C-alpha positions in Angstrom: 20.4 19.3 23.8 18.5 21.3 21.9 15.8 24.2 21.8 12.5 23.3 22.9 10.9 26.0 20.7 8.8 24.6 17.8 10.4 22.0 15.9 11.9 23.7 12.8 11.8 20.7 11.1 8.6 21.7 8.7 10.1 24.7 8.2 13.7 23.7 7.3 14.9 26.3 4.7 18.9 25.2 5.2 20.6 23.3 2.6 21.2 19.3 1.8 24.3 19.3 4.3 22.5 20.9 7.1 19.5 18.7 6.8 21.7 15.5 6.9 23.5 16.2 10.6 21.3 15.3 13.6 21.6 18.8 15.9 20.1 17.1 18.9 22.0 16.2 21.8 21.4 12.7 23.4 21.5 11.9 27.3 23.0 8.2 27.3 24.2 6.1 29.9 28.2 6.7 30.2 28.9 3.1 30.1 26.8 2.7 26.8 28.9 5.6 25.2 32.3 4.2 26.6 31.9 0.8 25.2 31.5 2.3 21.9 34.4 5.1 22.4 36.8 2.8 23.3 36.1 0.0 20.5 36.1 2.5 17.7 38.9 4.8 18.5 39.0 5.8 14.7 35.5 6.6 13.9 34.5 8.2 17.6 35.7 11.6 18.6 38.0 10.6 21.5 38.0 13.8 23.6 37.7 13.8 26.7 34.0 15.2 28.1 33.7 17.8 30.6 32.0 16.5 34.0 29.3 18.2 36.0 28.1 16.6 39.1 25.9 16.8 42.1 25.9 14.8 45.0 24.0 14.4 48.2 24.7 16.9 50.9 27.1 18.9 48.6 27.7 22.3 49.4 25.8 23.4 46.1 22.7 21.6 47.2 20.8 18.7 46.7 18.0 17.9 44.6 14.9 19.3 45.8 10.8 19.5 44.7 9.0 22.8 44.8 5.4 22.7 45.0 3.0 25.3 44.5 -0.7 25.7 43.3 0.0 26.2 39.6 3.1 23.8 39.4 5.6 21.5 40.7 9.3 21.8 39.8 12.4 19.4 40.1 15.3 21.5 40.8 18.9 20.7 41.6 22.4 21.9 40.9 25.4 20.6 38.8 28.8 21.9 39.3 31.7 21.3 36.8 34.3 19.3 38.2 38.0 18.2 36.8 38.0 14.7 35.3 41.1 13.8 37.3 38.6 13.0 40.6 37.1 10.3 38.5 40.3 8.5 37.2 41.0 5.3 38.9 44.1 3.9 40.1 44.8 1.7 36.9 44.0 5.2 34.9 40.5 4.4 33.6 37.7 6.7 34.1 35.0 5.5 36.8 31.8 4.5 35.4 28.8 3.7 37.7 25.2 3.6 36.8 24.7 7.1 38.2 27.1 8.4 35.1 25.6 9.7 32.1 26.9 11.3 28.9 25.7 14.2 26.6 26.5 13.3 23.0 25.7 14.8 19.9 23.6 13.5 17.1 26.6 12.0 15.1 28.1 10.8 17.6 25.3 9.0 18.9 24.4 7.5 15.7 28.0 6.0 15.2 27.8 4.9 18.7 24.5 2.9 17.7 26.3 1.6 14.7 29.0 0.0 16.6 26.6 -1.4 19.1 24.4 -2.9 15.8 27.6 -4.7 14.5 29.0 -5.9 18.1 25.5 -7.7 18.9 25.2 -8.9 15.2 28.7 -10.8 16.0 27.9 -12.0 19.2 24.5 -13.6 17.6 26.1 -14.6 14.5 23.7 -12.2 12.7 20.6 -13.8 13.8 18.6 -10.5 14.5 17.2 -8.8 17.6 17.0 -10.6 21.0 16.0 -9.1 24.2 14.7 -9.8 27.7 12.0 -8.7 29.9 14.2 -6.4 32.1 15.6 -4.5 28.9 12.6 -1.8 29.2 14.0 1.3 27.6 12.7 4.0 25.6 13.6 7.5 24.1 11.8 10.6 24.8 12.4 14.2 24.6 12.8 16.0 28.4 12.7 19.9 28.6 15.1 21.5 31.0 15.7 25.0 32.3 18.9 26.1 32.9 20.2 28.9 34.8 23.8 29.8 34.8 25.8 30.5 38.0 29.0 31.7 36.5 30.4 32.6 39.8 30.5 29.0 41.3 30.9 27.3 37.5 27.6 25.4 38.3 24.3 25.8 36.9 20.8 25.3 38.4 18.8 22.7 36.4 15.1 22.8 36.9 12.3 20.6 35.3 9.0 21.5 35.6 5.7 19.9 34.7 4.6 23.2 33.1 6.9 21.8 30.2 6.6 18.1 30.5 4.1 15.4 30.6 3.3 13.9 34.2 5.0 10.6 33.0 7.9 12.3 32.0 8.2 14.6 34.9 8.1 11.2 37.2 10.5 9.9 34.9 12.9 12.6 35.6 12.2 12.3 39.5 13.6 9.0 39.2 16.5 9.7 36.9 17.8 12.7 38.6 17.5 11.6 42.2 20.4 12.3 44.2 19.6 11.1 47.5 22.0 8.3 47.9 24.5 8.4 45.0 26.2 11.1 43.2 24.9 12.3 40.0 27.6 12.8 37.1 26.9 14.2 33.5 29.8 13.9 31.0 29.5 16.5 28.2 30.9 15.5 25.3 29.0 17.5 23.1 30.0 20.8 23.8 26.8 22.7 23.9 26.9 22.8 28.1 30.2 24.4 27.9 28.9 27.4 25.6 26.5 28.3 28.5 29.3 29.7 30.4 30.6 32.0 28.0 30.0 35.5 28.8 29.3 36.3 24.9 25.3 35.5 24.3 26.5 35.0 20.6 27.8 31.4 22.0 24.7 30.6 23.5 23.4 27.5 21.5 21.8 28.9 18.4 19.1 26.2 19.4 18.5 27.9 22.9 15.8 30.2 23.5 16.4 32.7 25.9 13.3 32.8 28.5 14.9 35.5 30.9 18.4 37.0 31.8 19.5 34.1 33.2 17.2 30.9 32.0 17.6 28.9 29.1 15.2 26.1 27.8 16.5 23.3 26.2 15.6 19.8 25.1 17.4 16.5 25.6 16.9 13.1 23.9 17.1 10.7 26.9 17.9 7.5 25.2 18.8 4.2 26.8 17.0 4.6 30.3 14.2 2.5 31.9 11.2 4.0 34.0 12.4 2.2 37.4 16.1 2.7 36.5 16.9 -1.1 36.8 20.1 -0.9 34.9 22.0 1.0 37.6 24.5 -1.8 37.8 25.8 -1.3 34.1 22.6 -2.9 32.4 23.0 0.1 29.8 25.9 -1.4 28.2 24.0 -4.0 26.3 22.7 -3.2 23.0 20.2 -5.1 20.5 20.5 -5.1 17.0 17.3 -5.5 14.4 17.9 -6.6 10.8 15.8 -5.1 7.9 13.4 -8.0 7.0 16.4 -10.5 7.2 18.8 -8.7 5.3 21.8 -6.9 6.5 21.7 -4.9 9.7 20.7 -1.3 9.8 22.8 1.6 9.8 22.1 2.0 13.5 21.3 -0.3 16.4 18.6 -0.5 18.8 19.0 0.5 22.3 17.5 -2.2 25.1 13.8 -2.3 24.8 13.3 -0.6 21.9 13.8 -3.0 18.8 9.9 -3.3 18.9 9.4 0.4 18.2 12.5 1.3 16.1 11.1 2.3 12.6 6.9 1.9 13.7 6.1 5.7 13.3 3.3 6.6 11.6 2.6 9.5 9.2 -0.2 12.2 10.0 -2.7 12.3 7.1 -2.6 15.9 6.1 -5.9 15.8 4.3 -6.3 12.9 1.5 -2.6 12.0 1.8 -2.9 8.5 2.9 -1.9 7.3 -1.0 1.6 9.5 0.0 1.8 7.9 3.2 1.4 4.4 2.1 3.9 4.8 -0.9 6.6 6.7 2.1 6.5 3.7 4.4 7.1 1.0 2.0 10.0 3.0 0.7 11.3 4.3 4.2 11.2 0.3 5.1 13.4 -0.5 2.1 16.8 -2.5 3.2 20.0 -0.5 1.7 17.7 2.7 1.7 17.1 3.0 5.2 21.3 2.4 5.3 22.0 5.1 2.9 20.0 7.6 4.0 20.8 7.1 7.6 24.4 7.8 6.6 26.1 10.7 5.0 24.1 10.7 1.8 24.6 14.4 1.7 28.0 14.1 -0.3 26.1 12.5 -3.1 23.3 15.1 -3.6 23.5 16.7 -7.2 21.9 19.7 -7.1 23.2 20.7 -10.7 21.4 17.9 -12.3 19.0 19.4 -14.5 16.7 16.5 -15.0 16.7 16.6 -11.0 15.1 18.7 -8.2 18.2 20.6 -6.9 18.8 17.7 -4.2 15.8 18.9 -2.5 13.6 15.9 -2.9 16.6 13.5 -1.7 17.0 16.0 1.3 13.5 16.3 2.2 12.8 12.3 1.7 16.1 11.6 3.7 15.3 14.0 6.7 11.7 12.3 6.7 13.2 8.8 6.7 15.3 9.8 9.8 12.5 11.3 11.5 10.7 7.9 11.1 13.3 5.8 12.5 14.2 8.0 15.3 13.9 6.0 18.5 11.0 7.1 20.3 9.5 9.1 17.5 5.7 9.9 17.6 3.8 10.4 14.3 5.4 12.6 12.1 3.6 15.2 10.0 5.5 15.2 6.5 4.6 18.7 5.6 7.7 19.8 4.5 7.9 16.6 2.2 4.8 17.3 0.8 5.3 21.2 0.0 8.8 19.9 -2.3 6.5 17.2 -4.0 3.9 19.7 -4.9 6.5 22.3 -6.0 8.3 19.8 -8.1 5.5 17.6 -9.2 2.1 20.0 -9.2 -0.3 16.9 -9.9 0.2 16.2 -6.7 -0.7 19.5 -5.0 -3.5 20.4 -3.3 -5.6 17.7 -1.2 -7.1 15.6 -3.6 -7.0 11.8 -3.7 -3.8 10.4 -5.7 -2.6 7.1 -7.0 0.1 5.6 -4.7 1.9 4.1 -7.4 2.0 7.0 -9.8 3.7 8.8 -6.6 6.3 6.1 -6.2 6.8 6.1 -9.8 7.9 10.0 -9.5 9.5 9.8 -6.6 12.0 7.0 -7.3 12.6 8.7 -10.7 13.4 11.9 -8.6 15.6 10.4 -5.9 17.8 9.1 -8.4 18.0 12.3 -10.3 18.8 13.9 -7.2 21.3 11.6 -6.1 22.8 10.7 -9.6 26.6 10.4 -9.6 27.0 11.4 -12.9 27.7 15.1 -13.2 28.1 15.0 -17.0 25.9 12.9 -18.9 27.6 11.5 -22.1 25.7 11.2 -25.3 25.2 7.4 -26.3 23.2 6.2 -29.2 21.5 2.9 -28.6 22.3 0.4 -31.4 19.7 -2.6 -32.7 21.2 -6.1 -32.2 21.5 -6.7 -35.7 21.9 -10.2 -35.4 24.8 -10.1 -32.3 24.6 -12.5 -29.4 22.2 -11.2 -27.0 24.7 -11.2 -24.0 26.9 -8.6 -25.9 23.9 -6.4 -26.7 22.3 -6.6 -23.3 25.7 -5.6 -21.6 26.5 -3.0 -24.0 23.0 -1.3 -23.2 23.3 -1.4 -19.7 26.8 -0.2 -20.0 25.3 2.9 -21.8 22.7 3.3 -19.1 25.0 3.4 -16.5 27.3 5.8 -18.1 24.4 8.1 -17.6 22.7 6.9 -14.7 24.4 6.0 -11.5 22.9 6.2 -8.2 21.5 4.0 -5.3 18.2 3.8 -6.7 19.8 2.1 -10.1 22.1 0.0 -7.5 19.0 -1.4 -5.5 15.8 -0.9 -7.8 16.8 -0.9 -11.4 16.8 -4.1 -13.5 16.8 -4.5 -17.4 14.5 -6.4 -19.6 14.6 -7.5 -23.6 12.3 -6.3 -25.7 11.7 -7.9 -29.3 9.6 -6.4 -32.2 8.8 -8.1 -35.4 7.3 -6.7 -38.4 4.2 -8.4 -39.5 5.0 -7.2 -43.3 8.8 -7.9 -43.8 9.6 -10.0 -40.5 12.1 -7.6 -39.3 13.2 -8.5 -36.0 14.3 -5.6 -33.3 16.0 -6.3 -30.5 16.3 -3.9 -27.5 17.3 -3.9 -23.9 15.6 -1.6 -21.9 16.1 -0.8 -17.8 13.1 -0.8 -15.5 12.0 0.5 -12.4 9.5 -1.7 -11.6 7.0 -4.2 -13.2 3.7 -3.3 -13.9 1.6 -6.5 -14.4 -1.7 -6.7 -15.9 -4.4 -9.0 -14.0 -5.3 -11.8 -16.5 -8.9 -10.3 -16.7 -7.4 -7.2 -18.1 -5.9 -9.2 -20.6 -9.3 -10.8 -21.7 -12.7 -8.9 -22.3 -16.0 -10.5 -22.0 -18.6 -9.9 -24.9 -22.3 -10.4 -25.1 -23.4 -11.4 -28.8 -27.1 -12.5 -29.6 -27.4 -15.8 -31.9 -30.4 -15.7 -34.2 -31.3 -18.7 -35.8 -34.4 -20.5 -37.1 -35.0 -24.5 -36.4 -36.1 -27.1 -39.0 -39.8 -26.8 -37.3 -39.5 -23.0 -38.3 -39.4 -21.9 -34.6 -37.2 -18.8 -34.5 -34.9 -18.4 -31.5 -32.6 -15.3 -30.1 -30.1 -16.8 -27.7 -27.6 -14.2 -26.0 -24.2 -15.7 -25.1 -21.3 -14.0 -23.2 -18.1 -15.4 -24.1 -14.3 -14.4 -23.2 -11.9 -13.3 -25.7 -8.6 -11.6 -25.8 -8.5 -8.1 -25.3 -6.0 -7.4 -28.1 -7.2 -10.5 -30.3 -8.8 -10.5 -33.8 -12.1 -11.3 -34.9 -11.5 -14.9 -35.8 -11.0 -15.4 -31.8 -14.5 -14.1 -31.3 -16.0 -16.6 -34.0 -14.2 -19.3 -32.3 -15.4 -18.7 -29.3 -18.9 -18.3 -30.1 -18.9 -21.3 -32.1 -17.9 -23.3 -29.3 -20.6 -21.3 -26.8 -23.3 -22.1 -29.5 -22.7 -25.6 -30.4 -22.1 -24.6 -34.0 -22.5 -27.8 -36.4 -19.8 -28.8 -38.8 -22.3 -28.0 -41.9 -23.3 -24.5 -40.1 -21.8 -20.8 -40.1 -22.2 -17.7 -38.6 -22.3 -14.5 -39.8 -21.7 -11.4 -37.3 -23.2 -8.0 -37.7 -23.3 -4.7 -36.0 -27.0 -3.5 -35.5 -27.5 0.1 -34.6 -30.8 1.8 -34.8 -32.6 -1.3 -35.5 -30.3 -1.9 -39.0 -27.1 -3.6 -39.9 -24.3 -1.1 -40.3 -21.6 -3.4 -41.1 -20.4 -7.2 -41.0 -17.8 -8.5 -39.3 -16.1 -10.4 -41.7 -12.2 -9.9 -41.8 -10.5 -12.7 -39.6 -7.6 -10.5 -39.0 -9.8 -7.5 -37.9 -8.8 -6.3 -34.3 -11.5 -6.9 -31.4 -10.6 -3.4 -30.2 -12.7 -2.0 -33.0 -15.6 -3.4 -31.1 -17.0 -0.8 -28.2 -18.2 -2.0 -25.2 -21.7 -0.3 -25.9 -22.0 -1.7 -29.6 -24.8 -4.4 -30.2 -23.5 -7.6 -32.0 -25.8 -10.1 -33.7 -24.4 -13.7 -35.0 -26.8 -15.1 -37.8 -26.6 -18.8 -37.9 -27.6 -20.7 -40.9 -26.4 -23.9 -42.7 -23.1 -23.8 -44.9 -23.5 -23.2 -48.6 -22.4 -20.9 -51.4 -25.9 -19.1 -52.0 -26.1 -15.3 -51.3 -27.4 -13.9 -48.3 -30.7 -11.8 -47.9 -31.0 -8.9 -45.5 -34.2 -8.1 -44.5 -35.1 -4.6 -42.2 -38.4 -4.2 -40.5 -40.1 -1.1 -40.6 -43.6 0.3 -39.4 -45.4 3.5 -39.7 -45.0 6.0 -36.8 -46.9 8.7 -36.1 -45.6 11.7 -34.5 -46.8 15.3 -34.2 -44.7 18.2 -35.4 -45.9 21.9 -34.6 -49.3 20.3 -34.1 -49.6 18.7 -37.3 -49.5 14.6 -37.6 -46.6 13.6 -39.8 -46.5 10.0 -40.0 -43.2 8.3 -40.8 -41.5 4.9 -41.4 -39.1 3.8 -38.8 -37.2 0.5 -38.3 -38.0 -1.9 -35.8 -36.6 -5.2 -34.2 -33.9 -7.2 -35.2 -32.7 -7.6 -38.8 -33.0 -10.8 -40.2 -30.4 -12.3 -42.7 -30.9 -15.8 -44.3 -29.6 -18.0 -47.0 -31.3 -17.3 -50.7 -30.9 -20.8 -51.5 -34.0 -22.2 -53.4 -35.4 -18.6 -53.4 -36.6 -17.6 -56.9 -39.4 -15.3 -57.0 -41.0 -12.9 -54.2 -43.5 -15.5 -52.8 -40.4 -17.6 -51.9 -39.0 -14.7 -49.9 -42.1 -13.7 -48.4 -42.4 -17.3 -47.1 -38.8 -17.3 -46.0 -39.3 -14.4 -44.0 -42.7 -15.1 -42.4 -41.1 -18.4 -40.8 -39.3 -15.9 -38.5 -42.6 -14.9 -37.0 -45.2 -17.1 -35.3 -49.0 -16.1 -35.8 -50.8 -15.2 -32.5 -54.3 -15.2 -34.0 -54.8 -16.0 -37.4 -52.9 -18.6 -39.5 -50.1 -17.9 -41.9 -52.1 -18.9 -44.7 -54.1 -15.8 -43.6 -51.4 -13.6 -43.3 -50.2 -14.5 -46.6 -53.3 -13.8 -48.6 -53.2 -10.5 -47.1 -49.8 -9.4 -48.9 -50.3 -7.3 -51.6 -47.4 -6.8 -54.3 -47.1 -3.8 -56.6 -44.6 -2.0 -58.7 -43.2 1.2 -57.4 -41.0 3.4 -59.3 -40.5 6.6 -56.9 -37.8 8.5 -56.0 -35.8 8.4 -52.6 -37.2 9.8 -49.2 -35.5 9.7 -45.9 -36.5 7.0 -43.2 -34.4 7.8 -39.9 -31.3 8.2 -41.6 -32.1 5.9 -44.6 -33.4 7.3 -47.9 -36.6 5.9 -49.3 -38.4 6.7 -52.5 -41.8 8.3 -52.4 -44.3 11.3 -53.5 -46.4 11.3 -50.8 -44.9 13.6 -48.0 -47.1 12.0 -45.7 -45.6 8.7 -45.4 -42.2 9.2 -47.0 -43.1 7.9 -50.2 -43.9 4.8 -49.5 -47.2 2.9 -49.8 -49.2 2.9 -46.3 -50.4 -0.7 -46.2 -53.8 -1.5 -45.9 -54.9 -3.6 -42.9 -53.2 -7.0 -43.4 -51.0 -5.8 -46.1 -47.0 -6.5 -45.9 -44.7 -4.7 -48.9 -40.9 -5.9 -49.7 -38.9 -3.3 -51.2 -35.5 -3.9 -52.9 -32.7 -1.5 -51.4 -28.9 -0.7 -51.6 -26.5 -1.6 -49.0 -27.1 1.7 -47.3 -30.9 1.2 -47.3 -31.7 3.3 -50.0 -34.9 1.8 -51.7 -34.4 1.2 -55.7 -37.1 1.7 -58.4 -38.7 -1.3 -57.8 -41.1 -3.1 -55.5 -41.1 -7.0 -55.3 -43.8 -8.7 -56.7 -44.9 -12.4 -55.2 -45.0 -14.0 -58.5 -42.1 -12.6 -60.5 -38.5 -13.6 -60.4 -36.2 -11.9 -57.8 -33.7 -9.7 -60.1 -30.5 -10.8 -58.3 -27.2 -9.9 -59.8 -25.2 -13.1 -60.0 -22.2 -11.1 -58.6 -24.5 -10.2 -55.6 -23.4 -11.5 -52.0 -26.1 -9.9 -50.2 -29.7 -8.7 -51.1 -31.1 -6.0 -49.4 -34.9 -5.7 -48.6 -36.8 -3.3 -46.7 -40.4 -5.0 -45.2 -42.9 -2.4 -44.7 -45.7 -3.6 -41.8 -48.9 -2.7 -41.0 -50.4 -2.1 -37.5 -53.0 -5.2 -38.2 -50.0 -7.6 -39.1 -47.8 -6.4 -36.2 -50.3 -7.1 -33.5 -50.9 -10.5 -35.5 -47.9 -12.0 -35.0 -45.3 -12.8 -32.1 -42.6 -10.5 -32.8 -39.7 -11.5 -30.4 -37.2 -10.2 -33.0 -38.0 -6.9 -31.7 -36.7 -7.5 -28.4 -33.9 -4.9 -27.7 -30.4 -6.3 -28.0 -27.9 -6.3 -25.3 -24.7 -4.5 -25.5 -21.3 -6.0 -26.0 -20.3 -5.4 -22.4 -23.2 -3.6 -20.1 -21.5 -2.2 -17.4 -23.5 -2.1 -14.2 -22.3 0.2 -10.7 -24.8 -1.9 -8.6 -23.8 -5.2 -10.2 -21.3 -7.0 -7.5 -18.9 -9.1 -9.9 -17.8 -12.5 -8.6 -14.4 -12.4 -6.7 -11.8 -13.6 -9.1 -8.6 -15.1 -8.0 -5.3 -15.6 -9.7 -1.7 -16.2 -9.0 1.1 -13.8 -9.6 2.8 -16.1 -11.8 0.0 -15.9 -14.1 -0.3 -11.8 -14.1 3.6 -12.1 -14.7 3.0 -14.4 -17.7 0.1 -11.9 -19.0 3.0 -9.2 -19.2 5.6 -11.4 -20.8 3.1 -12.8 -23.4 3.7 -11.7 -27.2 1.0 -9.3 -28.3 0.5 -7.1 -31.0 0.8 -3.1 -30.8 -2.3 -1.2 -30.5 -3.3 1.2 -33.5 -2.0 4.1 -31.5 1.5 2.4 -30.7 2.6 2.0 -34.2 6.2 0.9 -34.8 8.4 2.3 -37.6 10.1 -0.6 -39.1 13.3 0.1 -40.5 12.9 -2.6 -43.3 9.6 -1.5 -44.7 10.5 2.4 -43.9 7.0 2.7 -42.8 4.5 2.4 -39.6 3.6 -1.1 -38.7 1.3 -2.9 -36.1 4.3 -5.0 -35.0 4.0 -7.9 -32.3 6.0 -7.3 -29.2 7.7 -9.7 -26.5 9.0 -8.6 -23.2 11.7 -11.1 -21.4 13.1 -10.6 -17.8 16.9 -10.1 -18.4 18.3 -8.9 -15.2 16.6 -8.6 -12.0 17.2 -5.9 -9.2 18.0 -6.2 -5.9 14.5 -4.5 -4.9 12.0 -5.9 -6.9 8.5 -3.5 -6.7 5.4 -5.2 -8.7 2.6 -2.8 -9.4 -0.7 -4.7 -9.9 -2.8 -2.8 -12.5 -6.1 -2.6 -10.7 -7.2 0.3 -12.1 -8.8 0.7 -15.7 -9.5 3.9 -17.6 -11.6 4.2 -20.8 -13.3 6.9 -22.8 -16.8 6.1 -20.8 -15.7 5.0 -17.4 -13.5 4.3 -14.7 -13.2 1.1 -12.7 -11.0 -0.8 -10.2 -10.5 -4.8 -10.3 -11.1 -6.4 -7.4 -9.3 -9.6 -8.3 -7.5 -11.3 -5.6 -4.1 -11.8 -6.5 -2.3 -14.8 -4.8 1.5 -13.6 -4.3 4.2 -15.8 -2.6 5.3 -14.1 0.8 8.6 -16.1 1.7 9.6 -17.3 -1.7 8.8 -15.8 -5.1 11.1 -17.6 -7.4 11.7 -16.1 -11.0 14.2 -18.6 -12.2 11.5 -19.9 -14.6 10.6 -16.3 -16.3 14.7 -15.3 -16.6 15.9 -15.1 -19.9 19.5 -15.3 -19.4 21.1 -16.7 -16.0 23.7 -14.3 -15.0 22.9 -13.9 -11.2 23.2 -15.9 -8.2 19.8 -15.9 -7.2 16.4 -15.4 -8.3 14.2 -15.7 -4.8 12.6 -12.9 -3.4 10.9 -12.4 -0.1 8.1 -9.7 0.5 8.7 -7.0 2.9 6.0 -4.4 2.2 2.6 -3.9 0.7 0.9 -0.8 -0.5 -3.1 -1.4 -0.3 -5.8 0.6 -1.6 -9.1 -0.6 -0.1 -12.6 0.6 -1.5 -13.7 2.1 -4.9 -12.2 3.8 -7.8 -13.4 7.2 -6.9 -12.3 7.5 -3.5 -11.1 4.6 -0.8 -7.9 4.5 1.4 -4.5 3.5 1.0 -2.6 1.5 3.9 0.8 -0.1 4.0 1.6 -3.4 5.4 5.4 -3.7 6.7 7.6 -6.7 7.8 9.2 -6.0 10.8 11.6 -9.3 11.6 10.6 -12.6 11.9 7.0 -13.3 10.8 5.9 -9.8 12.6 3.4 -7.6 10.1 2.9 -4.0 10.9 -0.4 -2.2 9.6 0.7 1.1 8.7 -2.7 3.4 8.6 -1.6 6.8 8.5 -0.6 7.9 12.1 -1.7 4.6 13.5 0.8 1.6 13.7 -0.5 -1.9 14.8 0.4 -5.1 14.3 -1.2 -7.4 11.9 -1.0 -11.5 11.4 0.9 -12.7 8.5 -2.2 -14.5 7.5 -4.2 -11.1 6.8 -1.7 -9.2 4.8 -3.1 -10.9 1.5 -6.1 -9.2 0.2 -7.6 -8.0 -2.7 -6.4 -4.8 -1.5 -2.9 -5.4 -2.5 -1.4 -2.9 -4.8 2.0 -2.5 -5.1 4.2 -5.2 -3.9 7.9 -4.7 -2.8 10.2 -7.6 -2.8 13.9 -8.1 -1.6 16.2 -10.8 -3.1 17.4 -13.6 -0.9 20.1 -16.1 -1.3 19.8 -19.5 -1.0 22.1 -21.0 1.8 
């Protein structure tokens, strides 16, 4: 029995030890209790219960129902009797279908364990089995007790005011004494306290309603609506195996196998991320067994890395509520408050990441339950050529010397990390523990890039061809040129020169094959110039035009670059006229002929100083036009510049040789257009360039699909460290961008796999909707383990944390396996079945696997 005053679970301020004990009293069939008590003399308290009875026509009154306009009460008396009155001739205590027992929560839990083990033995550990007649339930029932000390009896009043109509009807059936004696055996000791004159001995859970009446609550267990089990049906038990693993720490009463553990969590306000992670963890084999037992003795409140044992206590208390028979949706307020206290990032009511919560919770539970009270100092040593097995065992031994908990036992594995210096080739091998695997989706290991290929055909027709290619995200420039050459069908006698264009000018050429592609940003604009292979120098031609603008009401014309710069070979280019002809091949006349355009080109010498053109300096003395001559209609002028765009001391003359330095790789030329020339030619080279990666919120990407094994292979693939993760090489005595390779070495019993769906960059956040095809019944990792030192590398799925919706919001749920092929969808407080075929979706975010052993 327990007080019916408001559940104190959300305001629990007791220590860990009190949190771990079930203070409630359960009302159960006496035969069910007796079977467990007789079979387990060591584990169960053998004290004799005190009997309270009521029979039809007894001197202390039969059951009666009192009705008035406001309420309806069921009232009957129970009187204390001597146990000897119920001893049979053979010495056994009589037990009928009308005998019930009151037991404490701990006693009830131990009896459940015994019934579970007994059922498993009879069923050869094949799991739960029940029949249609096994219709039981567990529910709270409110009682009002008035003690009659002079007769050693008490009045029991069950009111509709305190209970629902359904529960009131059940009570009327249960306590009916019209034809048969009703006996209640108190093994808990709570009822006896009511007869003590000292009010301090009234159960601390009791709440005085008047001078004589106490309001109490029973947890009714193992009784059906129709009382079909009067002939001993209650002695049967049933067991449910956690997803096929070892049986639970407690068993199921008749008819409850389908509901035990199927308890939802109320959403306290954007706490679906927390509910999803909690449901997966509270359905994890071994953790359920552990927290249903006396885990309090392993709490380490003095661990400076822990949370004073409060996270473990709050989690354990929450797990027990979720696995209590007949439980209704639980409001995890205490756990939420503890979480906010020790992890302020989860305070408030904003949406968060279920995997981030999971990572914190696993680490917090480990430290709160760490069996190591004083962590020794250990210094990790490099392999230095020793056998991997020796080094790995040494690292694992050092790890266990400082970390020993149920989380380590169940959830932690070990991987091998190999670093290679790109300079001295120094190899460093370490073995590190892991709590979960964060696997990249293959689409995140690659990136798509759009470049514009500019070419000039033999017939003089210029072409702009955008190409989108896929390259390794952490690849090199040579990967880009290789992919682009294939995409544009580059001939063996052709080459590409890739440049970055900004404000219609080339700001750099991408020439070093070893340069990292991470240097190319999503918003960059790249152009690849295609021309025949030869050893001739190149010419870079920048287009510019006069742009009129008004500053403070005054016309202020300035030169401004436009269009796409042109890069071509200077092979067979001797003088300015050749350069002009080469340049005009890229443009097609709309009205006049090319010859007419050529006649309009004027060549003149120029020796002025430099003036500014949109961030580029150009010589000139006329402030109105930034120092450059304003071409008359039909004129087009060419100026030699340096690679920064600064005009040198000469204008190119058409009939004079080009002054090209023999060591010069590129000649930079500025071409000034008149408005008439612009209107005369088809300047498709003025088209805007596409960005490397143009992200669109409105564009719907095609659904990608990839297997979980491919994700694992991407995780284990060798890759260079990023510039921000430089490794200090002990050989070079300097930081190097080493290559890193991970290998699985030791696998845990519970394998948690995080799919990295969320991408963060400086400019945007994105969620990958890639459909990951993951195994449900047989995840075989034998091909991915480096060291075969375990009995099994096969896993089966038992839970999934899902994220539905977009990056900025969305909703979390959990899918949980519940025996056989039955899965359930935990959507906050709602829990309902879901077919096995529907558990795979692009919303799968964190996968929970448990190891299975082959027959």
